[in-house]
C-alpha positions as CSV (number, residue, x, y, z in Angstrom):
1,X,-38.6,18.3,-36.7
2,X,-38.5,18.4,-32.9
3,X,-41.1,15.7,-32.9
4,X,-38.9,13.6,-35.3
5,X,-35.9,13.8,-33.0
6,X,-37.9,12.9,-29.9
7,X,-39.8,9.9,-31.4
8,X,-36.5,8.0,-31.2
9,X,-37.0,7.9,-27.4
10,X,-40.3,6.1,-27.7
11,X,-40.4,2.4,-27.1
12,X,-43.3,0.3,-28.3
13,X,-44.8,-2.5,-26.2
14,X,-43.2,-5.1,-28.6
15,X,-39.8,-3.5,-28.1
16,X,-40.2,-3.5,-24.3
17,X,-41.1,-7.2,-24.4
18,X,-38.0,-7.8,-26.4
19,X,-35.8,-6.0,-23.8
20,X,-37.6,-8.0,-21.0
21,X,-36.8,-11.3,-22.8
22,X,-33.2,-10.3,-23.4
23,X,-32.8,-9.4,-19.7
24,X,-34.2,-12.8,-18.7
25,X,-31.7,-14.5,-21.0
26,X,-28.8,-12.7,-19.4
27,X,-30.1,-13.4,-15.9
28,X,-30.2,-17.2,-16.7
29,X,-26.6,-16.9,-18.1
30,X,-25.5,-15.1,-14.9
31,X,-26.9,-17.9,-12.7
32,X,-25.2,-20.7,-14.6
33,X,-21.6,-21.7,-13.8
34,X,-20.6,-22.3,-17.4
35,X,-21.8,-18.9,-18.6
36,X,-21.4,-16.8,-15.5
37,X,-18.0,-15.3,-16.4
38,X,-19.2,-13.9,-19.7
39,X,-22.7,-12.9,-18.7
40,X,-23.3,-9.2,-18.5
41,X,-25.9,-9.6,-15.7
42,X,-23.8,-11.1,-12.9
43,X,-26.5,-12.4,-10.6
44,X,-24.3,-12.4,-7.5
45,X,-25.3,-14.5,-4.5
46,X,-25.6,-12.4,-1.3
47,X,-25.7,-15.2,1.3
48,X,-28.9,-13.5,2.7
49,X,-31.2,-16.5,3.0
50,X,-33.5,-16.0,6.0
51,X,-35.7,-13.0,6.0
52,X,-35.8,-11.7,9.6
53,X,-38.6,-12.5,12.1
54,X,-39.4,-9.7,14.4
55,X,-37.4,-10.9,17.4
56,X,-33.9,-9.5,16.9
57,X,-33.2,-6.9,19.6
58,X,-30.3,-4.6,20.5
59,X,-28.3,-1.7,19.3
60,X,-26.7,-1.9,15.8
61,X,-24.6,0.5,13.8
62,X,-25.2,0.8,10.1
63,X,-23.1,2.3,7.4
64,X,-24.3,3.2,4.0
65,X,-21.9,3.9,1.1
66,X,-23.3,4.0,-2.4
67,X,-23.1,7.5,-3.8
68,X,-21.5,10.8,-3.1
69,X,-23.0,10.8,0.4
70,X,-22.1,8.4,3.2
71,X,-24.4,7.7,6.1
72,X,-23.8,6.5,9.6
73,X,-26.8,5.3,11.6
74,X,-27.5,4.0,15.0
75,X,-30.5,1.6,15.0
76,X,-32.3,0.4,18.1
77,X,-34.1,-2.8,17.4
78,X,-36.6,-3.7,20.1
79,X,-40.1,-4.9,20.9
80,X,-42.7,-2.5,22.4
81,X,-45.3,-3.3,25.1
82,X,-47.5,-5.1,22.7
83,X,-44.6,-7.3,21.7
84,X,-44.7,-5.5,18.3
85,X,-41.3,-5.2,16.7
86,X,-40.0,-1.6,16.3
87,X,-37.0,0.2,15.0
88,X,-35.6,3.6,16.0
89,X,-32.9,5.3,14.1
90,X,-30.6,8.2,14.5
91,X,-28.4,9.1,11.5
92,X,-26.0,11.5,10.1
93,X,-25.0,12.2,6.5
94,X,-21.3,13.0,5.5
95,X,-20.4,14.0,2.0
96,X,-17.4,12.2,0.5
97,X,-14.7,14.5,-0.9
98,X,-13.7,13.9,-4.5
99,X,-10.1,13.0,-3.6
100,X,-11.4,10.2,-1.3
101,X,-13.6,8.8,-4.1
102,X,-10.8,8.8,-6.7
103,X,-7.7,8.5,-4.5
104,X,-6.6,5.3,-2.8
105,X,-8.7,2.7,-1.0
106,X,-6.8,3.5,2.2
107,X,-7.8,7.2,1.9
108,X,-11.5,6.3,1.3
109,X,-11.8,3.9,4.2
110,X,-9.8,6.1,6.6
111,X,-12.3,8.9,5.8
112,X,-15.2,6.4,6.5
113,X,-13.6,5.4,9.8
114,X,-13.1,9.1,10.7
115,X,-16.9,9.8,10.1
116,X,-17.8,6.8,12.3
117,X,-15.5,8.1,15.0
118,X,-17.2,11.5,14.8
119,X,-20.7,9.9,15.0
120,X,-19.8,7.6,18.0
121,X,-18.5,10.7,19.8
122,X,-21.6,12.7,19.2
123,X,-23.8,9.9,20.5
124,X,-21.5,9.0,23.4
125,X,-21.2,5.4,22.4
126,X,-17.5,5.1,21.6
127,X,-16.9,2.7,24.5
128,X,-19.4,0.2,23.1
129,X,-18.4,-2.5,20.6
130,X,-21.5,-2.7,18.5
131,X,-22.4,-5.1,15.7
132,X,-22.1,-3.3,12.4
133,X,-24.1,-3.7,9.2
134,X,-22.5,-2.2,6.1
135,X,-24.5,-1.3,3.0
136,X,-22.0,-1.2,0.2
137,X,-23.7,-0.5,-3.2
138,X,-21.2,-1.8,-5.7
139,X,-20.7,-5.1,-7.4
140,X,-19.3,-7.6,-4.9
141,X,-18.6,-11.3,-5.1
142,X,-19.6,-12.6,-1.7
143,X,-17.9,-15.5,-0.1
144,X,-20.1,-15.2,3.0
145,X,-22.4,-12.6,4.6
146,X,-19.4,-10.7,6.0
147,X,-16.9,-11.3,3.2
148,X,-17.0,-10.0,-0.3
149,X,-14.6,-9.0,-3.0
150,X,-15.2,-5.7,-4.9
151,X,-15.4,-6.6,-8.6
152,X,-15.4,-3.1,-10.0
153,X,-16.3,0.4,-8.9
154,X,-19.3,2.2,-10.5
155,X,-21.0,5.6,-10.1
156,X,-17.9,7.8,-10.4
157,X,-15.8,6.0,-7.7
158,X,-12.3,5.0,-8.7
159,X,-10.3,4.5,-5.4
160,X,-7.3,2.4,-6.3
161,X,-6.4,-0.8,-4.5
162,X,-10.0,-1.7,-3.7
163,X,-11.0,-3.8,-6.7
164,X,-10.2,-7.5,-6.1
165,X,-10.0,-7.0,-2.4
166,X,-12.3,-7.9,0.5
167,X,-14.3,-4.8,1.3
168,X,-15.0,-5.8,5.0
169,X,-11.3,-6.3,5.4
170,X,-10.5,-2.8,4.1
171,X,-13.0,-1.4,6.6
172,X,-11.7,-3.4,9.5
173,X,-8.1,-2.3,8.7
174,X,-9.1,1.3,8.6
175,X,-10.9,1.0,12.1
176,X,-7.7,-0.7,13.4
177,X,-5.5,2.0,12.0
178,X,-7.5,4.6,14.0
179,X,-7.5,2.6,17.1
180,X,-10.0,4.8,19.0
181,X,-13.0,2.5,18.8
182,X,-13.9,-1.1,18.1
183,X,-16.6,-2.6,15.8
184,X,-17.9,-6.0,15.0
185,X,-18.6,-6.0,11.3
186,X,-21.2,-8.8,10.9
187,X,-22.8,-8.3,7.5
188,X,-22.2,-6.5,4.3
189,X,-25.1,-6.0,1.9
190,X,-26.0,-4.2,-1.3
191,X,-28.5,-1.3,-1.1
192,X,-31.1,-3.3,-3.1
193,X,-30.9,-6.1,-0.5
194,X,-31.1,-3.6,2.4
195,X,-34.2,-2.0,0.8
196,X,-35.9,-5.4,0.3
197,X,-35.3,-6.4,3.9
198,X,-36.3,-3.0,5.3
199,X,-39.6,-3.2,3.3
200,X,-40.1,-6.9,4.4
201,X,-41.0,-5.5,7.8
202,X,-43.9,-3.5,6.3
203,X,-45.0,-6.3,4.1
204,X,-44.1,-9.9,4.4
205,X,-44.5,-10.6,0.7
206,X,-41.7,-8.2,-0.2
207,X,-39.2,-10.4,-2.1
208,X,-37.8,-7.9,-4.5
209,X,-35.7,-4.8,-3.8
210,X,-34.9,-2.1,-6.4
211,X,-33.0,1.2,-6.4
212,X,-33.4,4.0,-9.0
213,X,-31.2,6.8,-7.9
214,X,-27.6,7.7,-8.8
215,X,-27.4,4.1,-10.0
216,X,-30.0,1.5,-10.9
217,X,-30.1,-2.2,-9.7
218,X,-32.4,-4.9,-8.3
219,X,-32.3,-8.0,-6.2
220,X,-34.9,-10.8,-5.6
221,X,-35.3,-14.1,-3.7
222,X,-34.2,-16.9,-6.1
223,X,-34.6,-20.6,-5.7
224,X,-31.4,-22.1,-4.3
225,X,-31.5,-24.9,-6.8
226,X,-30.8,-22.4,-9.6
227,X,-28.1,-20.5,-7.9
228,X,-25.3,-22.7,-9.3
229,X,-22.4,-20.6,-7.7
230,X,-23.4,-21.7,-4.2
231,X,-23.7,-25.2,-2.9
232,X,-27.2,-26.3,-1.7
233,X,-30.6,-26.9,-3.2
234,X,-33.0,-26.0,-0.4
235,X,-34.9,-22.8,0.2
236,X,-34.1,-19.4,-1.4
237,X,-31.3,-17.0,-1.5
238,X,-31.3,-13.3,-2.3
239,X,-29.5,-12.6,-5.6
240,X,-28.1,-9.2,-6.4
241,X,-28.7,-9.0,-10.2
242,X,-26.2,-6.1,-10.9
243,X,-28.4,-5.5,-13.9
244,X,-26.9,-2.0,-14.5
245,X,-24.3,-3.9,-16.6
246,X,-27.0,-5.4,-18.9
247,X,-26.0,-4.3,-22.4
248,X,-22.3,-4.5,-21.8
249,X,-22.1,-7.4,-24.2
250,X,-24.1,-5.6,-26.9
251,X,-27.6,-6.7,-25.9
252,X,-28.9,-3.1,-26.2
253,X,-27.1,-1.9,-29.2
254,X,-30.2,-1.5,-31.3
255,X,-31.8,0.7,-28.6
256,X,-28.9,3.0,-27.8
257,X,-29.1,6.5,-29.4
258,X,-26.3,8.9,-30.3
259,X,-26.8,10.7,-27.0
260,X,-26.3,7.5,-25.0
261,X,-23.1,6.8,-26.9
262,X,-21.7,10.3,-26.0
263,X,-22.7,9.9,-22.3
264,X,-20.9,6.5,-22.2
265,X,-17.8,7.7,-24.1
266,X,-17.3,10.7,-21.8
267,X,-18.0,8.7,-18.5
268,X,-15.5,7.4,-16.1
269,X,-16.2,3.8,-17.1
270,X,-16.8,3.7,-20.9
271,X,-18.5,0.5,-22.2
272,X,-19.7,-0.5,-18.7
273,X,-23.1,-0.2,-16.9
274,X,-24.8,0.6,-20.2
275,X,-28.4,-0.2,-19.0
276,X,-27.8,1.9,-15.9
277,X,-26.7,4.8,-18.2
278,X,-30.1,4.7,-20.0
279,X,-32.0,4.9,-16.7
280,X,-30.3,6.4,-13.6
281,X,-30.1,9.8,-12.1
282,X,-26.4,10.1,-12.7
283,X,-26.9,10.4,-16.4
284,X,-30.5,11.6,-17.0
285,X,-29.7,15.4,-16.9
286,X,-26.8,15.0,-19.2
287,X,-28.9,13.1,-21.8
288,X,-31.4,16.0,-21.7
289,X,-28.5,18.5,-22.3
290,X,-27.2,16.6,-25.3
291,X,-30.7,16.5,-26.9
292,X,-31.0,20.3,-26.3
293,X,-27.6,20.8,-27.9
294,X,-28.7,18.7,-30.9
295,X,-31.9,20.9,-31.2
296,X,-29.8,24.1,-31.0
297,X,-27.5,22.8,-33.7
298,X,-30.5,22.0,-35.9
299,X,-31.7,25.6,-35.3
300,X,-34.9,24.3,-33.5
301,X,-34.2,25.8,-30.1
302,X,-32.9,29.1,-28.6
303,X,-32.6,30.7,-32.1
304,X,-29.8,28.2,-32.8
305,X,-27.6,29.7,-30.1
306,X,-26.4,27.9,-26.9
307,X,-24.7,29.6,-24.0
308,X,-21.2,28.6,-22.9
309,X,-22.8,27.1,-19.8
310,X,-25.2,24.9,-21.8
311,X,-22.2,23.6,-23.8
312,X,-20.6,22.4,-20.6
313,X,-21.0,18.7,-19.7
314,X,-23.0,18.1,-16.5
315,X,-24.5,21.6,-16.3
316,X,-28.1,20.3,-16.8
317,X,-28.6,18.5,-13.5
318,X,-31.1,15.6,-13.1
319,X,-33.0,17.6,-10.5
320,X,-33.8,20.1,-13.2
321,X,-35.6,17.4,-15.1
322,X,-37.8,16.7,-12.1
323,X,-38.4,20.5,-11.6
324,X,-39.3,21.1,-15.2
325,X,-41.9,18.3,-15.2
326,X,-43.2,19.0,-11.7
327,X,-43.8,22.7,-12.4
328,X,-45.9,21.9,-15.5
329,X,-48.1,19.4,-13.5
330,X,-48.5,21.7,-10.5
331,X,-49.2,25.0,-12.2
332,X,-49.1,24.6,-15.9
333,X,-46.8,27.7,-16.1
334,X,-43.4,28.1,-17.6
335,X,-41.8,30.3,-14.9
336,X,-39.8,27.5,-13.3
337,X,-38.5,26.3,-16.7
338,X,-37.7,29.9,-17.7
339,X,-35.7,30.3,-14.4
340,X,-33.7,27.1,-14.9
341,X,-32.8,28.0,-18.4
342,X,-31.8,31.6,-17.6
343,X,-29.6,30.3,-14.8
344,X,-27.8,28.3,-17.6
345,X,-27.3,31.5,-19.6
346,X,-30.0,31.2,-22.3
347,X,-33.0,33.4,-22.8
348,X,-35.9,31.2,-23.9
349,X,-39.2,32.0,-25.6
350,X,-42.4,30.4,-24.5
351,X,-42.0,27.8,-27.3
352,X,-38.4,27.1,-26.2
353,X,-39.7,26.4,-22.7
354,X,-42.3,24.0,-24.1
355,X,-39.7,22.2,-26.2
356,X,-37.4,21.8,-23.1
357,X,-40.3,20.2,-21.2
358,X,-40.9,17.8,-24.1
359,X,-37.3,16.8,-24.1
360,X,-37.3,16.2,-20.3
361,X,-40.5,14.1,-20.6
362,X,-39.0,12.0,-23.5
363,X,-35.8,11.2,-21.6
364,X,-37.4,10.4,-18.3
365,X,-40.3,8.4,-19.8
366,X,-37.8,6.2,-21.7
367,X,-35.9,5.7,-18.5
368,X,-39.0,4.6,-16.6
369,X,-39.9,2.2,-19.5
370,X,-36.5,0.6,-19.8
371,X,-36.5,0.1,-16.0
372,X,-40.0,-1.3,-16.1
373,X,-39.1,-3.9,-18.7
374,X,-36.2,-5.1,-16.6
375,X,-38.3,-5.5,-13.5
376,X,-41.0,-7.3,-15.4
377,X,-38.3,-9.7,-16.6
378,X,-37.3,-10.4,-13.0
379,X,-40.9,-10.9,-11.7
380,X,-42.0,-13.1,-14.6
381,X,-39.0,-15.3,-14.0
382,X,-39.9,-15.6,-10.4
383,X,-43.4,-16.7,-11.4
384,X,-42.1,-19.3,-13.8
385,X,-39.7,-20.7,-11.2
386,X,-42.5,-21.1,-8.7
387,X,-44.8,-22.6,-11.3
388,X,-47.6,-20.3,-10.0
389,X,-50.7,-19.4,-12.0
390,X,-50.6,-16.0,-10.4
391,X,-47.8,-14.5,-8.4
392,X,-48.6,-12.1,-5.6
393,X,-45.5,-10.1,-4.8
394,X,-44.3,-6.8,-3.2
395,X,-41.4,-4.8,-4.5
396,X,-39.5,-2.4,-2.1
397,X,-38.1,0.6,-3.9
398,X,-35.7,3.4,-3.0
399,X,-33.7,6.0,-4.8
400,X,-33.9,9.7,-5.6
401,X,-35.3,9.3,-9.2
402,X,-38.1,7.0,-8.0
403,X,-38.9,9.2,-5.0
404,X,-38.4,12.7,-6.4
405,X,-39.3,12.7,-10.0
406,X,-43.0,13.6,-10.3
407,X,-44.0,11.1,-13.0
408,X,-41.3,8.4,-13.0
409,X,-43.2,6.2,-10.5
410,X,-46.5,6.1,-12.4
411,X,-44.9,5.6,-15.8
412,X,-42.7,2.8,-14.4
413,X,-45.6,1.0,-12.5
414,X,-47.8,1.2,-15.6
415,X,-45.2,-0.6,-17.8
416,X,-44.4,-3.3,-15.2
417,X,-48.1,-4.1,-14.7
418,X,-48.6,-4.2,-18.5
419,X,-45.8,-6.7,-19.0
420,X,-46.7,-9.0,-16.1
421,X,-50.3,-10.0,-16.8
422,X,-50.3,-13.0,-14.4
423,X,-48.8,-11.2,-11.4
424,X,-50.3,-9.0,-8.7
425,X,-47.6,-6.5,-7.8
426,X,-47.5,-4.0,-5.0
427,X,-44.9,-1.3,-4.8
428,X,-43.8,0.1,-1.4
429,X,-41.4,3.0,-1.0
430,X,-38.6,2.3,1.5
431,X,-38.1,4.9,4.2
432,X,-34.5,5.0,5.6
433,X,-34.1,1.9,3.5
434,X,-30.4,1.3,3.1
435,X,-29.3,1.9,6.7
436,X,-32.2,0.3,8.4
437,X,-32.1,-2.7,6.2
438,X,-28.3,-3.2,6.8
439,X,-28.9,-3.0,10.6
440,X,-31.8,-5.5,10.4
441,X,-29.5,-7.8,8.4
442,X,-26.8,-7.4,11.1
443,X,-29.5,-8.4,13.6
444,X,-30.3,-11.5,11.6
445,X,-26.6,-12.3,11.1
446,X,-26.0,-12.0,14.9
447,X,-29.0,-14.2,15.5
448,X,-27.7,-16.7,13.0
449,X,-24.2,-16.6,14.6
450,X,-25.7,-17.0,18.0
451,X,-27.8,-19.9,16.9
452,X,-24.6,-21.5,15.5
453,X,-22.8,-20.9,18.8
454,X,-25.6,-22.3,20.9
455,X,-26.1,-25.4,18.8
């Protein structure tokens, strides 16, 4: 019976191919002017065209807002004695209070400005007017590299008065309201773009960026001739797919299970970001909890009795999924699983512990497979565009699920490789991705601006 409930989470290779094909169809619709509005995958132009050459130098400030933590970073971009390009960073993490996430835009951006002020004080650089790169990991319609309208909040943010407004303007206004420091906001980018750029320095064939953490998204270098929302035919522009919303027009209905529907219905944004809700860390633990509750109700787990804690939404954290699977790989024992379950108020037998492990594996494997099908869609599309027999490409990846879950990476890579037979794909993990990438893009933006001034 347990097996019967968990088989629903298995996707065949044919099903994964179908998901990949549907993703590609939606990507094409997002790129075209006449279908862009109704497409679920928005394919937003980022105005990041040139990937940097190792010659930007100077001090840059980087901000990174994309989840419950907010990071401020000082990045020194320089060349060492051998003329090799190097980056040094100092950063500090600030956690965002719930009322700033769900209050007004003014409250949120005033809090961000307060954190910046604190950081500049600590590093004694308040007197300097530094160029600033802002990693902002929400769907934005760019009008230029330093101007973008927030389309909609995701990942539990709800601050009113931000949607439909220029995000850089909101930040500049908050800095002005404080009046104790000045900043030159030169670029705003998505975290996937920042990750791609950051990894480009390690590997010049990195043309795809992906995040699997609280949220899930990808960007890639697209031929300008197919980006209909922006004038110009020459070269390539980085496109932020915003693929988390894939499925919002019903493209995934035949793959969504009862647990996915509950997660969606009880979320802050029902009916939105449905693909992301099948994959990302914000929802994985809750999916596991819902399956455990189903097994309890069917009398297949914990003698048919759940604790009050286990009945509470959000109590089974995504990090528990990683811990359950890691422990089994490392030691083969059940102690860690037992400890997690007792902390949730249940007293499991050995069999219960094994069932919980199977549930975690089923949910996280499905997540990796869904994600792999999406990325395979992106990479196969790139190969077709470039009419190449074989495409050799590197993908820069960041995010807590990819980095911290013990098996996600391998399961994900395996599916991507299986679905892209004519591509040679290398994955690199971004270190300090978002902030460093934003600073590098600021360096590029400054360089581009300087070029424009000098010409």
